[in-house]
VOFI-623962 format. One record per residue (C-alpha): residue in three letters; residue number from 1; chain; x, y, z. Coordinates in steps of 0.05 Angstrom, whole numbers, plus 5000, padded with zeros to 4 digits. Last residue first. Layout:
R   residu   num   chaine     px     py     pz
R      ALA   NUM        A      X      Y      Z
...
***
This chain:
R   residu   num   chaine     px     py     pz
R      TYR   294        A   5086   5517   4577
R      GLU   293        A   5128   5554   4526
R      ASN   292        A   5192   5524   4555
R      PRO   291        A   5248   5574   4550
R      LYS   290        A   5307   5547   4508
R      GLY   289        A   5363   5509   4540
R      ASP   288        A   5366   5451   4490
R      GLN   287        A   5331   5404   4539
R      THR   286        A   5273   5453   4547
R      PHE   285        A   5272   5507   4600
R      LEU   284        A   5223   5525   4655
R      THR   283        A   5207   5452   4667
R      GLU   282        A   5261   5440   4719
R      GLU   281        A   5243   5503   4758
R      ARG   280        A   5170   5480   4759
R      ALA   279        A   5193   5413   4788
R      ALA   278        A   5233   5448   4843
R      SER   277        A   5173   5490   4862
R      CYS   276        A   5129   5428   4862
R      ALA   275        A   5177   5392   4910
R      ARG   274        A   5178   5452   4956
R      SER   273        A   5102   5455   4957
R      ALA   272        A   5098   5381   4971
R      LEU   271        A   5143   5387   5032
R      ALA   270        A   5103   5447   5057
R      ALA   269        A   5038   5409   5050
R      TYR   268        A   5072   5350   5084
R      GLN   267        A   5094   5393   5143
R      LYS   266        A   5024   5423   5149
R      GLU   265        A   4989   5355   5153
R      LYS   264        A   4917   5362   5127
R      ASP   263        A   4939   5352   5055
R      ILE   262        A   4913   5379   4989
R      GLY   261        A   4944   5382   4920
R      ILE   260        A   4911   5414   4859
R      TYR   259        A   4945   5404   4792
R      HIS   258        A   4954   5431   4722
R      ARG   257        A   4983   5384   4670
R      GLN   256        A   5045   5395   4629
R      HIS   255        A   5077   5327   4639
R      ARG   254        A   5129   5349   4689
R      ILE   253        A   5078   5390   4727
R      ALA   252        A   5030   5331   4734
R      GLU   251        A   5088   5287   4755
R      VAL   250        A   5106   5337   4810
R      ALA   249        A   5033   5339   4833
R      THR   248        A   5030   5263   4838
R      THR   247        A   5095   5259   4879
R      GLY   246        A   5077   5316   4926
R      SER   245        A   5105   5289   4992
R      GLY   244        A   5036   5276   5019
R      VAL   243        A   4983   5297   4967
R      PHE   242        A   4924   5264   5000
R      CYS   241        A   4872   5305   4961
R      ASP   240        A   4909   5293   4895
R      LEU   239        A   4875   5328   4836
R      VAL   238        A   4899   5331   4764
R      LEU   237        A   4873   5385   4716
R      ASP   236        A   4881   5379   4641
R      ASP   235        A   4930   5426   4606
R      PRO   234        A   4965   5368   4571
R      ASP   233        A   4919   5308   4562
R      THR   232        A   4893   5259   4614
R      LEU   231        A   4877   5186   4627
R      LEU   230        A   4939   5146   4606
R      ARG   229        A   4991   5200   4617
R      ILE   228        A   4966   5217   4687
R      VAL   227        A   4957   5144   4707
R      ARG   226        A   5026   5125   4683
R      GLN   225        A   5059   5184   4717
R      PRO   224        A   5021   5170   4781
R      LEU   223        A   5057   5102   4787
R      GLU   222        A   5123   5122   4754
R      PRO   221        A   5137   5172   4810
R      PRO   220        A   5145   5116   4861
R      PHE   219        A   5098   5114   4921
R      LYS   218        A   5113   5147   4987
R      ALA   217        A   5087   5126   5056
R      GLU   216        A   5123   5152   5117
R      HIS   215        A   5148   5217   5087
R      ASP   214        A   5217   5250   5086
R      ASP   213        A   5261   5188   5086
R      ASN   212        A   5214   5136   5057
R      ALA   211        A   5272   5099   5025
R      ARG   210        A   5276   5055   4963
R      VAL   209        A   5209   5075   4934
R      SER   208        A   5178   5012   4906
R      ARG   207        A   5194   4982   4838
R      ILE   206        A   5140   4983   4785
R      ASN   205        A   5110   4922   4751
R      TRP   204        A   5040   4940   4727
R      VAL   203        A   4989   4884   4718
R      ALA   202        A   4924   4896   4682
R      ARG   201        A   4956   4912   4615
R      SER   200        A   4928   4960   4562
R      GLY   199        A   4974   5018   4577
R      TRP   198        A   5028   4974   4607
R      GLN   197        A   5072   4940   4555
R      SER   196        A   5026   4944   4494
R      TRP   195        A   5009   5018   4503
R      GLU   194        A   5081   5034   4521
R      GLU   193        A   5106   5000   4459
R      LYS   192        A   5060   5042   4415
R      ARG   191        A   5080   5106   4449
R      LEU   190        A   5027   5134   4496
R      ARG   189        A   4979   5193   4491
R      ARG   188        A   4966   5171   4419
R      ARG   187        A   4919   5118   4447
R      ASP   186        A   4866   5171   4456
R      VAL   185        A   4802   5151   4492
R      GLN   184        A   4765   5215   4510
R      THR   183        A   4707   5195   4554
R      ILE   182        A   4635   5217   4540
R      GLY   181        A   4595   5215   4605
R      PRO   180        A   4586   5173   4667
R      LYS   179        A   4637   5189   4721
R      TRP   178        A   4687   5132   4724
R      PHE   177        A   4722   5098   4781
R      PHE   176        A   4790   5065   4767
R      TYR   175        A   4815   5024   4827
R      LEU   174        A   4890   5016   4832
R      HIS   173        A   4910   4956   4873
R      GLU   172        A   4972   4937   4914
R      PHE   171        A   5025   4883   4908
R      GLU   170        A   5084   4849   4941
R      ASP   169        A   5065   4825   5011
R      VAL   168        A   5096   4757   5022
R      ALA   167        A   5043   4704   5017
R      ARG   166        A   5015   4669   5078
R      PHE   165        A   5031   4594   5076
R      SER   164        A   5075   4600   5137
R      ASN   163        A   5148   4616   5150
R      SER   162        A   5141   4685   5119
R      HIS   161        A   5193   4737   5104
R      TRP   160        A   5215   4804   5132
R      GLN   159        A   5282   4833   5110
R      SER   158        A   5249   4902   5111
R      ASN   157        A   5259   4929   5041
R      GLU   156        A   5265   4868   4996
R      TRP   155        A   5227   4828   5049
R      ALA   154        A   5163   4864   5032
R      PRO   153        A   5166   4840   4960
R      ASP   152        A   5181   4897   4912
R      LYS   151        A   5121   4925   4876
R      VAL   150        A   5068   4893   4832
R      TRP   149        A   5014   4946   4820
R      VAL   148        A   4950   4910   4801
R      ARG   147        A   4900   4948   4759
R      ARG   146        A   4826   4959   4766
R      ASP   145        A   4771   4980   4718
R      TYR   144        A   4707   5020   4710
R      LEU   143        A   4680   5020   4782
R      PRO   142        A   4617   5063   4782
R      LEU   141        A   4621   5136   4804
R      GLY   140        A   4549   5156   4822
R      ALA   139        A   4565   5168   4896
R      GLN   138        A   4531   5103   4916
R      TYR   137        A   4576   5067   4866
R      ALA   136        A   4637   5101   4896
R      ALA   135        A   4621   5079   4967
R      GLU   134        A   4604   5008   4943
R      GLU   133        A   4669   5001   4903
R      LEU   132        A   4710   5029   4961
R      PHE   131        A   4682   4978   5010
R      CYS   130        A   4690   4920   4961
R      GLY   129        A   4762   4941   4946
R      VAL   128        A   4784   4944   5019
R      LEU   127        A   4788   4870   5036
R      LYS   126        A   4794   4859   5111
R      VAL   125        A   4851   4818   5141
R      ARG   124        A   4836   4785   5207
R      THR   123        A   4890   4770   5257
R      GLN   122        A   4890   4711   5306
R      ALA   121        A   4889   4730   5379
R      ALA   120        A   4954   4729   5417
R      HIS   119        A   4969   4678   5472
R      LYS   118        A   5013   4629   5434
R      GLY   117        A   5041   4680   5388
R      GLY   116        A   5018   4709   5322
R      ARG   115        A   5019   4644   5284
R      VAL   114        A   5021   4582   5329
R      ASN   113        A   5077   4536   5306
R      ASN   112        A   5072   4462   5319
R      ASN   111        A   5115   4403   5342
R      LYS   110        A   5080   4403   5410
R      LEU   109        A   5146   4397   5449
R      ARG   108        A   5182   4441   5398
R      ARG   107        A   5129   4494   5401
R      ASP   106        A   5127   4496   5477
R      VAL   105        A   5203   4501   5482
R      THR   104        A   5203   4557   5431
R      GLN   103        A   5149   4594   5470
R      GLU   102        A   5190   4588   5533
R      SER   101        A   5244   4627   5497
R      VAL   100        A   5314   4601   5483
R      GLY    99        A   5380   4596   5521
R      LEU    98        A   5373   4521   5532
R      LEU    97        A   5379   4526   5608
R      ARG    96        A   5331   4586   5607
R      ALA    95        A   5281   4549   5565
R      ILE    94        A   5283   4490   5614
R      GLU    93        A   5271   4540   5671
R      TYR    92        A   5211   4570   5635
R      ARG    91        A   5185   4501   5617
R      ASN    90        A   5184   4478   5690
R      ALA    89        A   5242   4444   5725
R      ASP    88        A   5229   4389   5776
R      PRO    87        A   5248   4332   5729
R      HIS    86        A   5316   4363   5712
R      GLU    85        A   5354   4309   5675
R      ALA    84        A   5290   4281   5646
R      MET    83        A   5271   4351   5625
R      LEU    82        A   5338   4357   5590
R      ALA    81        A   5325   4293   5552
R      LEU    80        A   5255   4316   5532
R      ILE    79        A   5283   4382   5506
R      ARG    78        A   5337   4347   5466
R      GLU    77        A   5286   4299   5435
R      ARG    76        A   5239   4356   5417
R      ASN    75        A   5291   4392   5376
R      ILE    74        A   5340   4449   5388
R      PRO    73        A   5390   4473   5336
R      LEU    72        A   5351   4538   5328
R      ARG    71        A   5331   4556   5257
R      ASN    70        A   5290   4493   5252
R      PRO    69        A   5290   4454   5187
R      GLY    68        A   5222   4441   5157
R      HIS    67        A   5169   4394   5183
R      SER    66        A   5130   4442   5227
R      GLU    65        A   5059   4420   5238
R      ALA    64        A   5013   4479   5232
R      GLN    63        A   4967   4517   5278
R      PHE    62        A   4928   4580   5259
R      ARG    61        A   4894   4610   5319
R      PRO    60        A   4819   4602   5316
R      ILE    59        A   4781   4664   5294
R      SER    58        A   4733   4692   5346
R      PRO    57        A   4790   4728   5382
R      ASP    56        A   4797   4776   5323
R      ALA    55        A   4859   4821   5324
R      PHE    54        A   4854   4868   5265
R      CYS    53        A   4895   4873   5202
R      LEU    52        A   4879   4922   5146
R      ILE    51        A   4928   4905   5090
R      ASP    50        A   4884   4901   5028
R      ALA    49        A   4923   4954   4990
R      ILE    48        A   4907   5023   4962
R      ASN    47        A   4915   5067   4900
R      VAL    46        A   4851   5104   4882
R      VAL    45        A   4835   5130   4812
R      LEU    44        A   4778   5179   4801
R      PHE    43        A   4762   5187   4728
R      GLY    42        A   4730   5234   4678
R      GLY    41        A   4674   5221   4627
R      PRO    40        A   4630   5274   4658
R      LYS    39        A   4675   5324   4694
R      ILE    38        A   4697   5306   4764
R      ILE    37        A   4677   5361   4813
R      PRO    36        A   4605   5342   4831
R      GLN    35        A   4620   5268   4844
R      HIS    34        A   4687   5278   4879
R      LEU    33        A   4656   5298   4945
R      ARG    32        A   4625   5228   4951
R      ILE    31        A   4695   5196   4947
R      VAL    30        A   4722   5242   5002
R      LYS    29        A   4662   5227   5046
R      ASP    28        A   4667   5151   5039
R      LEU    27        A   4743   5153   5051
R      LEU    26        A   4735   5194   5115
R      GLU    25        A   4676   5153   5140
R      GLN    24        A   4716   5089   5131
R      TRP    23        A   4773   5118   5172
R      GLN    22        A   4724   5142   5225
R      PRO    21        A   4694   5072   5229
R      TYR    20        A   4764   5042   5236
R      THR    19        A   4783   5091   5292
R      VAL    18        A   4831   5149   5283
R      GLY    17        A   4873   5167   5344
R      LYS    16        A   4939   5165   5306
R      GLU    15        A   4932   5164   5231
R      TYR    14        A   4985   5217   5214
R      ALA    13        A   5037   5177   5253
R      LYS    12        A   5024   5114   5214
R      GLY    11        A   4984   5059   5249
R      VAL    10        A   4961   5015   5192
R      PHE     9        A   4897   5050   5172
R      TYR     8        A   4917   5054   5099
R      PRO     7        A   4919   5130   5094
R      PRO     6        A   4895   5150   5025
R      SER     5        A   4930   5140   4958
R      TRP     4        A   4908   5191   4906
R      PHE     3        A   4891   5204   4833
R      SER     2        A   4836   5252   4811
R      MET     1        A   4824   5266   4738
***
């Protein structure tokens, strides 16, 4: 089984200089290379989110009448009164007198809010699932299932929130691609309550990593743990070709699976190696202090 989360093409340090077509080519190639190495009946699971935003001048800027309370105690009437007092002042000078931005003056006068700034192009969000599904289908790995990982809302970690109808970012997808063949379905891999709570459920509620201190994009251990326990048995092999900080490899070790971890960034390969060494040390002995046979 292969489980990984690729670069999301959102400007992380390890994505610098990569174009969108190059990013697509990378994912397409990696998926195609899985076809000969996944055993028949095995799975490739990809964790990713639809968060690819591009400036698109062809899309009209979103405009909305603002009827809610303003953060700044400045309304249209106050601006008009000040303009009457200073008939020769332009908007920039009025803004300076009020201690606000020219954009705020413009919004209050027009009673609207232009998303992304008055002069910025509207953003376009591209769905990723359809691209991955087609790439995998062409590689002979049809889409078998998908799960939704509900994480912390974005404002939980960054204090960001929305003043528009756009939803706060709080979920990602897991796409399950299957290599045709006989699949081992064994519900005994999970406890009965685990099967009913998440094993057979499409929505997984798992809290995000609280701090990406040693890697820019970490996912919580419970995410790969669930996939590993659901789809594999002890002594099976787990692959993560974007191993990052090593979370998937560590969970494979902790649950008696073998693993292969790959990363093009040397510092992350070293980080994952250290994490795996620590995990192996933890599993050398059982809870009662006896040597672990595995």
